[in-house]
ROLOZA-332279 format. One record per residue: z, x, y of N, C-alpha, C in turn. Coordinates in steps of 0.001 Angstrom, whole numbers, plus 500000, padded with zeros to 6 digits. Example, Ala and Ser with C-alpha at 12.3 -4.5 7.8 and 13.67 -1.06 7.14 Angstrom:
2
507800513190494310507800512300495500507800513200496700
507080512850497750507140513670498940507870512900500030
END
This chain:
677
475969507763527413474642508314527317474534509547528167
473304509882528569473089511079529346472811510796530791
473279509663531326473048509313532722472296508016532817
472388507336533960471760506037534095470276506134534345
469798507283534800468375507442535043467876506594536188
468791506161537043468371505317538155468217503870537773
468694503483536600468453502117536127469560501145536421
470602501553537098471668500613537419472765500604536391
473623501594536411474682501698535416475909500901535789
476005500476537041477142499662537443478341500456537882
478295501781537889479445502559538343479522502537539862
480723502737540373480938502540541806480209503522542685
479947504757542215479356505772543078477907506086542704
477269505208541930475904505488541481474896505035542534
473904505887542799472906505579543821471947504484543387
472002504087542089471043503092541633471310501731542242
472541501492542769472793500221543452471929500124544702
471871501221545421471011501251546605469549501197546199
469237501845545058467852501894544609467304500512544335
468143499616543841467665498281543509467237497515544743
467801497876545882467472497164547119466145497635547715
465645498787547245464391499314547788463199498765547014
462078498603547701460839498166547061460052499388546653
459580499381545383458826500512544862457486499997544347
456424500662544754455086500345544247454816501273543075
454650500706541869454492501492540662453023501691540322
452690502828539744451323503026539246451068502151538026
449823501958537683449462501106536563449585501839535233
449163503090535178449101503817533907450495504160533392
450674504024532069451956504335531441452337505795531670
451379506716531530451692508132531703452147508436533117
451599507711534107451998507936535496453411507400535748
453762506298535088455137505783535210456123506775534602
455729507338533450456592508346532829456759509542533754
455654509990534336455719511134535244456580510828536449
456483509580536967457299509187538116458782509240537758
459155508787536553460558508812536118461065510250535986
460223511116535444460669512478535125460616513430536316
459842513100537335459663514026538453460968514224539208
461285515478539528462507515770540277462418515252541702
461213515042542189461037514576543569461152513063543696
461230512344542559461319510880542623462697510459543103
462704509386543881463981508829544329464618508038543197
465883507703543391466580506896542385465886505561542190
465402504968543286464722503679543185463445503801542384
462692504858542607461438505046541879461703505277540391
462706506098540050463042506344538645463485505061537950
464324504292538634464818503053538041463685502067537814
462812501930538814461708500987538686460764501405537566
460480502703537470459583503183536424460176502927535037
461458503239534887462078503022533582462120501549533224
462514500693534162462605499267533881461250498688533504
460216499172534156458875498685533838458462499101532429
458760500341532064458390500842530736459154500090529645
460466499937529808461263499250528779460856497794528648
460521497144529778460081495747529717458763495631528968
457862496568529183456565496540528493456741496700526987
457668497560526587457906497760525158458535496514524534
459440495874525272460113494698524724459151493536524489
458098493425525317457152492312525153455903492743524382
455966493924523748454881494427522907453638494844523698
453759494932525007452616495436525782452408496916525520
453477497606525220453416499013524846454295499208523613
454142500325522946454997500682521812455774501945522151
456834502159521395457636503362521618456796504609521365
455939504551520350455106505721520056454141506024521197
453652504982521862452775505210523016453553505856524161
454825505447524318455659506066525348455859507544525017
456074507842523731456214509239523316454948510026523647
453809509422523322452534510087523598452338510315525089
452740509302525884452582509427527329453564510425527933
454603510772527185455640511669527689455404513116527290
454288513414526678454078514754526147454190515840527217
453676515548528410453718516569529463455153516943529803
456016515930529935457413516217530272458157516802529076
457834516336527869458548516807526685458203518248526332
457043518717526787456639520100526496456775521009527707
457382520477528776457552521274529985458492522442529715
458258523533530421459171524681530309460407524503531170
460419523462531987461565523155532850462569522324532051
463770522849531852464781522146531052465086520765531613
465138520643532948465496519365533560464422518317533292
463169518710533374462088517752533140462072517327531672
462261518279530745462317517915529323463474516967529059
464607517234529684465765516369529493465486514963530001
464773514872531176464444513546531722463490512806530777
462537513523530208461618512881529277462342512372528039
463262513159527518464035512737526345464972511586526703
465560511638527896466432510567528369465682509249528429
464454509283528902463652508058528990463437507456527605
463095508282526637462872507765525288464150507163524701
465297507815524934466566507269524443466865505933525111
466590505833526431466820504569527139465903503470526615
464652503821526326463709502832525798464200502300524450
464631503193523580465128502753522274466358501850522412
467267502219523321468484501418523487468191500057524109
467059499940524786466718498651525398466131497669524401
465739498153523219465142497272522221466193496344521629
465806495111521350466751494212520667467067494730519268
468154494208518718468480494546517339467388494007516423
467186494605515249466096494190514362466098492702514028
467297492106513894467337490692513515467202489749514706
466975490317515909466833489475517093465373489324517513
464454490019516863463030489897517164462659490571518465
461384490863518627460915491451519874461234492923519951
460226493782519979460474495210520126460981495882518884
460969495189517737461435495812516504460486496923516090
461043497904515406460249499048514970459862498871513509
458624499192513199458178499165511812458737500379511078
458597500337509761459086501476508986458330502749509352
457022502624509539456224503800509901456675504383511232
456985503499512191457466503978513485458823504660513333
459712504067512510461018504681512290460870506087511705
460006506215510706459803507521510080459283508532511098
458257508116511846457645509029512818458635509431513901
459358508443514437460289508732515531461462509582515049
461962509288513856463066510091513333462647511542513158
461480511758512611461004513132512434460779513815513786
460283513032514746460060513589516080461377514060516697
462398513202516662463675513577517278464406514647516466
464190514660515162464791515719514349464255517082514773
462943517147515002462359518415515460462945518853516794
463306517889517639463790518213518981465286518558519011
465971518451517850467375518871517809467534520357518103
466447521108517929466512522536518221466502522818519720
466146521811520524466052521976521986467436521738522591
468224522786522698469640522652523096469853521900524406
469040522120525477469282521376526722469104519867526571
468388519444525542468105518014525373468880517397524216
469782518159523583470360517699522324471190516432522494
471842516254523642472657515044523835471787513802523758
470647513809524451469778512638524463469072512468523119
468769513575522462468154513491521139469114512812520156
470377513202520181471369512584519293471530511097519589
471510510754520874471634509340521245470459508535520699
469260509075520830468080508376520333468088508295518810
468414509398518159468413509418516693469475508478516128
470650508415516770471700507506516311471234506063516418
470501505742517474469958504391517620468949504092516519
468132505068516173467108504875515145467719504677513759
468716505493513406469276505376512051469995504050511868
470521503497512972471156502188512874470140501093512562
468878501352512834467821500369512593467211500499511202
467626501500510459467090501679509112467636500600508175
466827500141507236467278499092506312468337499629505354
469037498732504640470040499186503659469396499932502499
470245500502501664469775501382500590468751500708499683
468969499425499371468076498738498436466654498638498969
466476498651500297465149498502500906464627499798501498
465315500899501247464944502168501868463787502810501095
462684503069501787461532503700501142461772505201500995
461065505855500095461217507314499953460900508065501239
459905507575501991459537508262503237460665508187504252
461272507007504384462359506858505352463605507612504884
463854507604503578464977508376503046464797509856503353
463559510346503201463285511752503497463487512052504978
463103511092505841463307511278507280464796511349507611
465608510521506939467054510574507142467619511919506673
467119512396505543467556513698505035467267514789506053
466069514765506603465695515780507584466564515686508843
466915514439509243467752514268510431469138514881510217
469729514608509047471041515184508744470934516701508651
469895517179508014469685518614507896469571519259509277
468893518546510191468762519062511553470094519132512271
470925518118512085472260518138512701473059519318512177
473066519496510843473842520580510248473315521956510661
471984522087510729471391523405510944471281523789512413
471133522789513311470768523115514695471798522722515740
472781521898515381473696521353516389475106521900516172
475664522484517211477080522881517194477877521665517667
478257520818516714478790519493517041480034519586517909
480933520479517579482198520519518297482070521057519725
480886521555520091480672521990521475480225520836522359
480039519646521780479517518496522512480641517612523022
480267516679523892481215515689524392481532514673523297
482575513903523528483074512963522519481975512029522012
481265511364522925480260510386522513479095511055521795
478781512268522152477688512980521491478094513388520076
479329513806519919479815514112518567479775512863517697
480139511758518289480109510504517529478685510179517071
477716510388517934476325510138517544475908511035516381
476366512285516403476053513185515287476642512642513981
477900512170514023478524511619512825477808510350512363
477352509531513326476660508294512971475378508595512198
474666509629512605473441510014511901473759510405510456
474786511211510279475176511631508924475617510425508104
476425509571508731476949508404508020475817507475507582
474854507229508464473754506327508130472993506815506906
472794508119506811472050508665505675472824508525504377
474094508922504397474854508923503147475200507504502709
475417506590503642475695505198503278474477504529502654
473300504963503065472071504365502531471564505098501291
472351506016500796472001506684499556470904507713499676
470621508164500898469589509188501052470058510485500395
469197511142499638469602512371498913469711513559499847
470824513620500604470891514591501696471180516010501231
471603516210499980471755517588499489470369518206499306
470168519473499610471178520449500024471525520407501496
470712519721502345471058519539503753471509520827504421
470639521783504507470975523019505192471158524163504223
471121525343504728471206526511503838472541526619503115
473615526042503659474932526181503036475311524972502187
474474523944502193474801522755501433475461521695502284
475452520458501758475954519317502522477438519440502838
478224519834501849479673519899502058480024520879503171
479383522034503173479673523008504221479133522539505569
478008521802505536477494521251506785478485520307507426
479064519419506616480081518507507140481321519273507582
481689520287506831482861521092507181482720521679508581
481575522273508865481358522874510180481269521809511266
480675520659510942480475519615511950481806519043512429
482767518834511523484014518166511912485160519131512198
484936520414511974486006521398512161486446521443513622
487676520984513892488221520985515244488180519629515918
487678518604515238487610517271515846489018516775516177
489164516156517344490480515683517779490488514215518201
489350513655518482489322512271518960489590511311517793
490537510376517951490875509485516828489709508609516382
488850508186517318487698507371516912486754508176516036
486516509405516429485634510248515632486274510659514309
487585510835514325488259511217513077488148510110512024
488230508853512452488055507775511471486681507868510823
485677508208511617484330508400511069484289509607510133
484917510691510543484915511903509716485587511649508369
486707510945508377487392510661507119486513509801506205
485784508856506794484857508058505984483737508929505424
483278509876506230482213510764505768482667511608504579
483888512106504637484402512884503508484389512030502240
484853510788502359484870509897501198483466509615500694
482536509380501617481146509132501222480550510344500511
480819511532501027480273512742500419480806512921499000
482085512673498819482672512803497484482042511788496535
481939510539496998481391509481496153479930509759495798
479193510352496735477775510643496503477566511915495691
478639512584495302478512513805494508478048515007495298
478312514996496604477853516100497450478883517220497570
480083516995497016481113518047496996481243518487495543
480523519555495189480427519960493787481076521310493500
480972522204494452481405523588494230482848523752494712
483646524443493917485070524602494242485264525267495601
484454526280495904484612526976497182484319526039498354
483255525226498218482929524270499278484036523226499423
484563522758498281485637521764498322486863522333499019
487183523583498740488340524215499381488145524315500886
486927524688501307486657524812502744486761523458503444
486192522421502838486259521084503438487695520584503465
488429520800502363489830520379502308490650521056503398
490401522332503616491141523075504648490943522455506023
489735521955506275489440521388507590490119520031507788
489984519114506813490528517776507066492013517666506737
492518518537505866493937518432505503494855518885506634
494306519604507613495157520053508721495641518883509567
495028517718509412495454516539510166496637515828509501
497035516314508315498103515647507574499455516284507881
500480515475508171500426514018508280499972513581509669
499476512377509763499015511832511035500217511592511947
500117512091513177501189511885514162500663511183515409
499495510576515298498842509950516451499612508724516917
499798508619518221500377507438518849499413506945519923
498937505714519831497990505221520837498611505258522227
497819505604523229498352505617524599498636504206525086
499443504067526148499686502736526713498372502095527166
498295500785527012497103500022527409495850500544526707
496009500918525448494884501459524682493805500404524498
492562500783524747491433499859524576490532500272523418
490842501383522776489992501890521693490205501099520405
491456500776520119491744499970518942491908500746517653
492070502061517748492326502866516551493836502972516368
494331502490515236495771502521514987496145503737514144
497403504161514208497841505245513318497596504926511848
497740503642511478497528503264510083496078503439509668
495145503181510584493723503419510282493502504875509901
494078505770510702493923507195510428494649507594509146
495851507053508947496623507413507753495886507000506480
495440505753506434494783505278505217493505506060504944
492762506392506010491552507181505827491841508573505308
492868509203505842493195510574505423493767510598504010
494607509629503671495147509563502303494006509402501299
493027508551501636491877508374500747491093509670500591
490971510439501663490299511751501570491060512689500641
492365512753500833493179513680500043493125513346498555
492963512069498245492888511656496838491444511537496366
490515512136497104489103511887496857488534512507495599
488933513728495253488301514427494135489295515351493440
489162515532492131490034516481491429489852517919491900
488738518195492571488496519562493021489589520056493956
490167519145494737491296519565495591492567518771495255
492629518229494029493804517448493633495092518257493677
495073519468493109496287520297493121496646520715494539
495629521016495351495906521389496741496558520226497487
496061519001497242496639517823497899498067517588497427
498312517803496126499681517670495607500609518676496277
500177519922496350501013520946496984501265520628498451
500242520106499125500409519738500532501461518650500687
501360517604499870502309516492499965503723516947499610
503858517734498551505182518221498164505771519132499242
504910519924499863505392520801500930505906520019502117
505220518946502474505670518118503594506980517406503260
507132516976502004508397516361501601509539517367501688
509293518580501223510336519607501237510675520045502655
509701519966503556509919520425504931510687519410505765
510949518225505213511710517227505960510943516663507137
509683516278506895508852515693507950509496514420508497
508912513914509573509322512616510081509132511556508999
509739510401509207509671509340508201508224509018507845
507365508879508837505973508522508569505289509591507718
505604510867507969505011511941507186505469511927505743
506743511614505513507233511555504139506655510349503403
506522509230504109505899508051503494504459508357503095
503729509009503986502338509360503689502253510334502520
503185511277502444503175512242501341503371511545500001
504278510601499962504501509841498726503278509004498377
502619508460499389501398507689499149500290508572498585
500197509803499071499178510727498564499411511003497080
500639511245496692500938511526495286500584510338494401
500934509135494860500592507940494080499085507737494008
498398507979495123496943507802495150496246508807494245
496729510031494203496152511047493311496281510632491850
497444510109491477497636509667490094496699508513489765
496547507572490695495660506429490461494212506868490326
493804507805491155492395508185491207491981509091490055
492833510021489668492393511059488737493324511266487546
494366510451487434495295510612486331496433511544486680
497590511288486091498770512101486399498755513432485659
498425513396484369498459514632483599497414515631484053
496173515138484258495091516040484645495298516594486046
495843515794486933496001516222488322497234517094488518
498335516701487915499605517372488190500015518365487107
499701518059485841500140518920484752501642518813484519
502136519525483530503571519492483213504418519877484417
504063520978485026504863521488486141504814520544487327
503622520050487648503475519166488794504256517877488639
504246517293487440505005516058487210506490516279487448
507003517399486967508430517681487172508728517937488651
507791518594489334507987518817490774508011517498491539
507127516586491168507095515278491835508388514521491573
508863514566490332510129513912490005511260514465490880
511359515775490956512449516395491720512331516074493206
511095516143493758510906515892495191511204514447495544
510704513506494741510939512087495032512409511736494829
513024512321493810514453512076493577515286512541494775
514949513692495333515681514172496504515496513240497695
514321512629497826514122511656498899515026510445498706
515244510070497461516133508944497171517587509324497427
517963510511497013519362510937497096519752511291498528
518890512001499230519260512559500529518746511766501723
517774510884501522517193510176502664518175509147503210
518161509012504521518963507961505153518068506847505674
516852506777505153515905505755505586515525504882504384
515710503581504522515445502664503411513977502678502998
513077502791503971511651502780503642511277503983502778
511814505136503131511524506339502346512074506190500932
513291505680500822513889505512499494513068504544498640
512672503420499226511879502442498473510523503016498073
509886503745499002508579504319498699508698505397497625
509776506161497662509982507197496644510151506566495266
510917505483495193511075504780493907509738504250493409
508985503656494323507681503110493951506732504201493479
506726505328494180505879506459493798506253506973492416
507542507164492183507992507645490876507569506694489763
507833505423489971507488504435488941505986504458488637
505187504547489699503733504529489542503235505777488813
503675506941489250503207508196488650503664508296487194
504923507946486934505444508057485565504730507076484644
504453505870485134503759504891484281502376505398483893
501659505960484854500320506474484551500408507644483569
501380508534483776501551509666482855501867509179481442
502718508153481331503073507622480011501868506969479339
501115506193480097499927505548479525498929506587479015
498746507645479799497816508695479386498299509393478109
499586509718478056500124510430476887500024509576475630
500369508298475743500326507423474572498891507156474134
497983506997475108496575506773474756496000508000474061
496366509200474528495884510427473898496441510562472483
497712510208472304498309510282470969497673509270470026
497349508094470562496713507047469753495324507470469306
494600508139470203493223508548469896493159509865469137
494248510623469134494243511936468509494480511868467019
494657513020466386494903513055464930496228512399464573
496315511928463345497509511182462920498767512039462925
498600513340462854499773514224462839500082514793464221
499667514086465281499973514544466637501477514711466789
501878515768467455503295516095467566504023515084468436
505136514571467920505974513635468660507383514210468715
508096513947469814509473514405469924510381513454469163
511654513800469045512602512956468319512817511620469014
512443511524470286512559510260471014511344509366470830
510371509816470037509161509036469852508181509171470993
508335510219471809507452510465472950506497511590472587
505184511429472867504243512508472559504629513798473268
504536514887472556504815516190473160503792516476474249
504245517010475365503342517270476481503997516929477807
503217516534478798503777516270480136504884515222480131
504717514166479324505717513099479336507042513558478752
506999514271477647508252514753477048508925515783477952
508128516610478637508704517576479577509390516853480733
508764515774481207509360514998482287510655514333481827
510662513806480606511871513163480083513027514150480023
512757515370479613513820516395479598514363516631481009
513460516666481978513887516887483367514743515727483866
514351514497483527515106513313483938516516513370483370
516606513661482097517929513724481469518780514839482075
518160515970482315518895517118482834519513516803484193
518760516122485067519212515922486437520103514695486610
519873513650485810520544512376486097521670512013485148
521562512373483886522562511898482941523930512511483212
523953513722483737525240514330484089525885513562485235
525070513207486228525607512506487393526005511072487057
525421510498486002525795509143485597527227509078485073
527829510224484797529212510237484309530216509942485410
529804510058486653530686509720487780529970508730488692
529700507506488190528868506559488948529523506050490221
530841506242490343531504505765491568531235506671492761
530722507892492521530396508803493616529071508376494264
529031508241495603527814507729496268526560508535495943
526670509869495961525477510671495692525012510490494251
525949510413493335525579510198491938524923508835491754
525436507857492470524845506513492370523406506527492879
523157507236493980521786507304494506520876508060493533
521433509086492891520644509816491909520242508909490753
521139508020490382520833507092489293519772506071489702
519577505883490997518493505022491448517145505589491014
517014506902491058515792507535490555515663507318489053
516783507356488363516774507096486927516251505689486637
516639504726487479516174503343487291514660503236487487
514116504054488390512660504054488580511963504520487308
512544505503486616511967505980485356512061504913484272
513175504188484247513330503109483262512294502020483502
512073501667484778511140500587485112509685500990484956
509425502291484753508039502765484702507354502400483394
508023502672482270507344502486480985508375502446479858
508136501609478836509086501556477712509258502893477007
508233503733477033508340505028476346509443505884476934
509713505754478221510833506469478838512089505608478857
511920504296479031513089503421479114513919503486477840
513263503484476689514006503448475420514915504666475242
514414505891475361515331507036475182516364507154476295
516003506770477522516983506855478614518107505844478391
517747504611478021518767503593477762519628503976476558
519045504646475591519817505081474419520932506043474811
520723506795475861521777507676476382522685506945477364
522082506141478243522798505608479394523747504469479040
523303503501478250524149502331477972525419502719477225
525372503492476148526630503913475503527536504718476436
526920505559477279527718506343478221528471505427479184
527780504458479775528425503560480732529444502656480054
529172502253478832530142501437478083531435502220477862
531307503469477451532508504301477265533240504500478589
532477504736479645533108504930480949533924503711481343
533365502529481098534087501302481469535358501149480630
535243501347479343536390501118478456537497502144478672
537116503362479054538107504428479227538514504622480685
537930503823481588538187504008483014539642503744483343
540158504547484246541545504371484694541609503794486109
540443503585486716540418503021488066539449501850488121
539777500824488906538841499698489065537505500131489667
537534501185490507536283501640491123535291502107490069
535779502859489078534866503334488037534397502167487169
535282501229486875534872500051486098533768499289486836
533966499093488131532967498385488933531643499150488940
531700500457489148530478501254489213529737501232487880
530485501269486769529840501223485455529134499887485243
529808498791485635529176497471485510527923497372486383
528013497875487594526862497808488491525682498623487964
525972499808487406524897500622486852524296499974485611
525125499339484795524596498611483644523662497497484098
524068496816485157523195495752485672521896496330486232
521989497460486951520778498110487464519841498482486316
520404499002485245519577499385484095518924498164483465
519679497060483379519126495824482825517973495309483679
518195495245484998517153494733485886515943495659485922
516172496972485852515053497915485848514213497750484591
514866497601483465514115497396482223513476496012482184
514098495048482861513515493702482908512178493699483633
512008494647484564510734494741485279509579495068484335
509890495547483133508852495887482151508358494670481377
509041493530481508508756492384480646507295491940480751
506847491656481983505464491196482176504483492298481797
504794493528482175503914494658481859503714494777480353
504788494650479584504682494780478136503905493621477524
504116492418478032503430491256477465501932491265477747
501518491965478796500098491998479148499406493279478675
500137494147478005499551495399477516499297495287476015
498050495475475577497759495352474135498574496317473274
498858497503473782499589498488473000501085498191472921
501585497358473836503033497161473927503473495740473616
502509494815473471502857493397473356503775493104472168
503638493867471090504437493598469883505734494407469830
505969495246470820507183496059470804508385495252471298
509555495579470765510792494956471238511120495463472635
511760494623473424512159495031474764513145496199474657
513005497226475485513872498411475329515353498127475539
515709497036476223517133496743476416517690495884475280
516822495316474455517274494389473417518339494977472493
518256496240472068519294496765471158520699496797471759
520814496686473069522119496835473730522622495525474333
521838494459474206522189493207474884523508492636474375
523718492626473053524961492065472501526174492849472976
526066494172472930527182495024473348527507494816474823
526482494732475649526699494544477080527257493155477363
526806492151476598527352490797476758528850490777476499
529285491370475418530717491377475096531520492097476179
530996493209476646531707493961477676531805493158478972
530702492541479388530704491787480647531609490569480557
531596489884479405532453488703479251533925489071479349
534285490223478780535688490652478847536072491097480251
535088491560481024535386492100482348535579491017483404
535146489760483108535240488698484114536681488469484537
537585488463483594538994488168483911539896489358483631
539338490553483726540117491761483429541218491942484475
542463492181484068543531492397485050543455493798485654
544191493994486735544275495314487362543445495398488612
543914496227489545543194496413490794543686495474491873
543354495820493128543716494957494238542844493713494219
543163492762495073542389491530495127540919491781495386
540618492649496361539219492928496695538519493663495563
539178494653494963538578495405493867538358494515492648
539362493703492324539248492811491170538147491784491386
538020491290492621536977490314492923535591490925492749
535387492137493283534093492800493162533753493069491697
534758493451490918534534493706489489534150492410488764
534830491322489091534508490039488463533100489582488846
532718489780490112531363489410490552530324490221489789
530566491521489631529621492366488904529481491913487460
530601491537486834530558491087485443529798489766485321
530073488826486214529376487531486174527882487718486433
527552488579487380526137488828487683525424489449486492
526098490359485807525513490980484623525276489938483532
526238489044483324526062487962482352524893487057482743
524832486701484024523772485802484490522393486417484299
522288487715484550520992488378484361520625488458482883
521607488658482034521340488710480597520757487393480094
521347486283480515520900484994479979519617484508480639
519278485072481799518057484620482467516816485343481970
517018486410481159515881487165480625515622486720479193
514456486140478920514194485608477583514120486706476527
514478486331475314514302487151474117515241488341474021
516195488497474941517143489598474804518279489242473853
518656487958473828519797487529473028519356486490471999
520023486501470836519818485440469855520355484132470436
519852482977469979520278481695470570521790481517470632
522490481860469556523943481667469551524619482560470588
524155483789470714524742484709471689524373484297473114
523167483774473299522773483292474619523670482132475049
523960481215474101524863480100474408526255480618474742
526708481622474018528013482234474290528055482828475702
526959483441476110526904484025477451526935482941478520
526212481833478290526233480729479246527642480163479363
528305480003478246529668479468478268530620480397479017
530380481704478896531218482663479618531008482533481126
529770482301481562529502482100482984530130480796483458
529998479742482650530613478460483021532131478595483114
532714479347482190534166479555482235534563480289483507
533745481242483942534037481948485189533998480993486371
533063480068486361532985479079487443534236478212487481
534751477858486321535853476905486249537229477554486331
537338478831485972538679479414485834538921480683486636
537869481323487182538088482599487861538964482411489092
539842483366489293540711483322490468540014483838491724
538788484296491588538082484923492708536926484028493171
536950483663494418535924482754494935534523483344494794
534354484624495127533022485228495047532495485198493618
533376485380492642532951485317491245532539483905490873
533279482901491383532900481514491106531537481190491716
531277481691492936529987481447493576528860482120492789
529111483330492317528103484026491509527836483269490217
528890482724489622528721481948488385527909480685488646
528160480018489770527387478825490120525899479146490239
525586480249490917524181480657491062523576481014489707
524358481695488864523857482084487547523573480891486658
524450479889486679524225478685485876522978477939486332
522813477816487652521637477119488174520355477837487765
520395479165487794519217479941487398518938479759485904
520001479735485100519830479584483656519301478204483287
519664477195484062519210475834483763517756475614484140
517193476505484941515820476345485413514789476758484388
513529476779484817512411476941483896512151478344483420
512740479368484055512418480742483666513136481168482394
514303480568482120515092480968480953514520480335479682
515030480807478529514586480259477246515125478833477085
514519478013476209515009476631476013516471476566475591
516902477507474741518306477499474311519241477735475494
518881478671476347519702478952477522519697477762478469
518543477159478677518470475992479558519372474868479049
519293474599477755520116473517477188521601473807477357
521997475051477070523407475410477200523877475278478642
523042475696479597523422475600481004523503474149481453
522596473315480961522640471895481334523884471203480785
524309471640479603525509471041479007526782471433479748
526674472376480673527839472713481491528102471648482543
527123470781482803527287469763483848528502468870483597
528685468285482380529889467452482175531188468209482408
531222469488481987532447470277482181532754470455483667
531723470725484430531928470939485860532335469633486534
531740468519486119532108467230486714533537466835486348
533938467124485125535337466845484753536287467668485627
535948468941485828536780469782486688536767469265488117
535632468737488559535533468182489910536446466972490066
536446466082489063537324464915489115538788465335489141
539117466328488335540500466811488316540883467419489656
539959468128490273540243468743491570540500467693492635
539801466560492544540007465490493527541345464799493285
541690464597492010542940463898491698544170464743492060
544059466083491851545209466948492088544794468101493002
544477467806494255543970468859495150544959469986495395
546223469655495471547193470705495817547283471745494715
547310471262493446547460472193492333546213473039492131
545045472410492361543791473122492087543357473985493256
543607473506494469543103474214495645543946475425496027
545044475613495359545931476692495781545284478065495660
544389478221494689543774479533494499542574479764495391
542119478716496103540945478881496961541340479614498225
540399480351498768540699481140499949540124480521501206
538871480061501174538255479517502384537743478106502204
537540477642500970537034476291500732537710475735499495
537959474435499429538617473847498250537692473902497047
538280474036495833537452474066494634536558472847494485
537013471697494986536167470510494861534837470714495580
534849471359496726533598471628497440532738472618496662
533366473646496097532614474614495305531996473952494080
532803473132493374532313472494492163531216471485492480
531371470768493584530318469842493992529021470572494298
529121471724494997527925472518495291527289473041494008
528139473401493000527613473890491730526831472799491010
527371471558491001526655470439490368525321470190491077
525330470212492404524091470002493164523051471067492816
523484472328492748522551473411492433521982473264491030
522823472889490052522344472671488692521300471562488644
521573470465489345520659469321489325519350469633490042
519421470454491095518187470827491791517292471698490921
517898472508490063517112473460489275516610472868487970
517178471740487525516839471236486194516870469716486153
515768469138485679515733467677485505516706467243484420
516883468091483388517833467761482335519254467682482861
519630468628483716520964468594484315521132467362485192
520103466992485914520162465801486765520365464548485922
519658464482484788519793463311483913521213463203483359
521846464309483093523233464284482614524217463951483727
523907464371484934524870464248486027524914462858486641
523766462210486780523734460951487538524655459872486958
524628459597485628525556458573485105527019458939485333
527340460204485189528732460626485372529144460554486846
528225460834487732528538460687489153528790459230489495
527999458338488882528215456910489113529580456478488597
529936457041487416531247456708486857532376457288487697
532133458432488287533162459093489088533420458352490393
532401457670490912532538456976492185533372455718492036
534293455436492960535082454198492908534202452959492968
533029453053493554532135451899493633531480451589492298
531621452519491344530995452297490046531777451340489176
532972450943489561533805450008488803534085450498487386
534030451783487188534310452331485871535694452975485865
536014453690486934537317454339487044538281453437487797
539504453447487358540543452744488085541225453737489010
541165453460490301541732454362491297542791453595492080
544042454025491923545129453345492603545357453892493997
545196455192494167545450455849495444544245455681496359
544461455006497520543339454801498445542789456105498979
543662457086499239543187458380499722542362459088498675
542774458964497423541996459574496346540626458922496238
540575457625496404539286456919496363538362457420497464
538904457615498640538079458106499751537562459505499461
538459460328498870538023461685498540536931461671497481
537107460813496461536085460711495425534740460293496014
534792459277496882533544458798497485532886459902498323
533693460652499047533165461741499881532547462844499024
533219463188497913532719464242497038531411463829496385
531350462602495865530124462119495217528968462090496212
529264461605497423528212461575498450527725462982498773
528665463937498818528280465316499102527410465905498002
527757465594496737526953466093495618525541465529495680
525435464216495905524104463587495968523288464129497136
523962464337498254523261464907499409522778466327499103
523613467103498371523214468456497997522037468471497032
521943467442496178520837467384495209519502467190495918
519484466342496923518211466030497605517941466979498762
518876467881499067518696468793500210517526469730499966
END
């Protein structure tokens, strides 16, 4: 506030502590108490006693705030700046002493609120008293009812208060708390729907621009960012020139670099500021292109990680708020693609890479939805490209994607090329309209690369990229099923599923390469098969069963432990509820095969375990049976009778070797324990 006024502020060096110990004889008349408080000759004890008496009288309804104002006229109209300030200070203290409206006692009526607000608005022109005027006015606006209960008279009083702040107060010349009070007055009006335009000779937007220009305190900045959003929502930012001026002021804070000091008690986090500023930047199409250029510039400048993350968030927020085509245009979409792709390719930070992929997917999906909706609503002869994509921003973006990524996909074993293809996967996962033409180029290319490869590294990279493309397109499954325009379309990967299945099945046991290279290649092939069978509707029932059998064969015959483990996980996933019924049945029927192999492994451990590296096949096969049974009740129903038969206690098998019997009992117990784990 503007000082304790002798009322006991509790600070260590304040004279009001001594004042409380003194006895003061107060006059009876309210005007005389006011004069005693305001007089420069009054002691601290006399000022404190006078103020406490006045505030107590108002709280118990013995006096009203308006009567205090009336009694203060002599001090409020004094030519002495100090006396006027003391009179204004007293009124601010009286208002702050009142209980909140919902606590009863000392509440202000609507008429009093209107009168007092207009009174303090007029006094905003009195520069020596402006701090106390702002404090009093901020207290009053907090007492105003919500928008639904706001009368025209009170709304007009709020308008005048905001107009007074814009026209008469140089906000940035004030102390932190006084600036905050100015923002609170503006916020109260706009939140309550008061029609604050034009609010000054330059308009509301320019008034806010001048008020917040140069603000540095994080608490006040959070308020300023909210004010910008409120002004946009209320339609107070209408003129391009005003929007540019306001954008120039608040955009200078981007990106946020605030770090709270040690032992911070304010509670403003960097994320609070970031989210507020991002919302401002995405607030209106009037500065949409400027915000895009700002974000792209920060990405190109190699900002800190937090700055690049915020820039990507701004681009995504702009697309969500105002559309990708309208905000970015053909050129902007291609610029965003190139900038985000470079973040994926060149960034050494996982968060930036993930955010860039997410941003690309989000922006491209919105652009595709807009293009297809426009083509659907337009004339029947709307121009379409040979890829079935509407001519315009989306087709231009598709050309850019192909130009930058398809060349690099020819050398997928190169790390930079592989990272570049990660951006390609984001485009595939964005929308079927892009996934279909991209997959039409990519899958045949990778298939040829695998078949013609002369090194295991290229074979492995081709398989991994095929799997990435499958998983990226699989992300479209739910989106397509919930979209009225896409629900009847075939999945974009469906035309290539059979071809990829045959290639992956052949790659499981492909010869060539060192042990480590061959193992990684086999794992990639098994994983690709497992993903194919776990995605419904990609394969015909007979082909899906063939794929399951290929995974089961890898579990039973692969020379590579990692490939066998991948096959075990794939079978368990296929037997569960997410796969199609045909796939589930085929995976469950693998249980007898695995149990037969398990029995053979126990009977002839030396012959079977020779290919194992760290664990015997019997342990692997037992774990595979347990995983199948945990994922599927059908698999469990098939396994339990056979496990009973496998156990020597079942009296079904004849076991001559006592050691073999012990091993069988141990294996069966391990499988059962794994099922209930």
